[in-house]
Structures are given as structure tokens and as C-alpha cells.
N, C-alpha and C positions, 0 to 999 in steps of 0.2 A: 792179429794178435799183437800184443805189446812187445816191443823190442827193448833191449837193455839200454839203448841210447835215449829213450824217452824220458822226459823230465816231468811230464804231466800226463794224466789220463783223464778222459772224459767219461760221461755217464755210460756210454755204450761199452767202453772197455771195462768199466766197473762191473757191469752185468756179466761180461765174458769171464771175469776173474772170480766171480762170486762163489761158485761151487768149491774151488780149491781154497779160497779164503776161509769159508765156513768149516771145511774139513781140516784146516791147519796145514795144508800141503803146498800153499803158495810160497814161492821163494821170497826170502826176506826183502829184497829190493822192491819187488812188486807189491808186497804187503805194505811197505812203507808208503809207496806211491798211492795205493788204494786208500789207506788210512788218512793220508793227507787230503785226498779228494773228499773223503767222507767228512772231514772236519769242516769243509766249506759247502757241502751240498746236502741240505736237509731232505730233498726228495730221494736221494740215494740212501740216506740213513734209514728212511722209512721203508724203502724197498728191501734193504738188507735185513731189517728187523722182521719184516713180513716173511721173507725167504727163510730166515733162521727159525722162525716159529713154525713154518710149514714143514721144514726138515725135522724139527724136534717132534712135531705131532705125528708125522709119518713113522718116525723111529719108534715112538711109543706104541702106535697101532701095530707095527710089525712085531714088537716084543710081547704084546699081549695076545695069547693064543685065543682068548675068548672074544676079542674085539671084532665087531662087525661094523662095517661102514654103512651108515644109513643110506638108503637108496637115493634120497634127495641130495645128500652131500656127494655121493658118488657121481651123480649126473652133473652136478655143478663143477666138480673137480675135472671130470672128463671134458666138459665144455671149455673150461679155462685152459686146459692143456692143449686142446685142439686150436684155440685162438692163439695161444702163445707160439705153437709150432707154425701156424699159418703166417704169423707176423715175421718170422725169420725169413 
């Protein structure tokens, strides 16, 4: 994890901080470092936007009592999550 003495963060640290950043709970100093990184890293910007869209979509699904996840989408999501977990 990132320590207070760090002046830069890389892409892997960006991913580690993302959930707290999206939730708005990331400390200000780390938020500034992350945003500085995002200013110069288009792949991380794309990742953040995709992550944010996924979080928003999941939130909308959870809030809708009538929402059913189509079987194909459910299978793709589960496969993605398994790959992501295996990559760690």
C-alpha cells in the first residue's frame, strides 16, 4: 500500500486505491497523488471510468427490486470476477 512519504504512484497503486477514491473516502493526500497520476495516464483514466460505470450499474440494479440480471451477463460477470481474482 501507499505510504505518506511517496511522491508518485504507479498504475498498480492506482488500482489499489480505486474503491476508496470512487467512494470518496480516500485521504486527501492520496487523492491528490492519484489524480496527478490520472492526469498523465490515459489507460488508468479508462480503467477508472469503466470501474465507476460498473459500480454505478451495480448500484442501480441493487436499487431496482424488479431488476433481473440476464443469464448471459451474469455468466460474463462471474467469469470476469474469477479472472480478476486469479490475477491477484
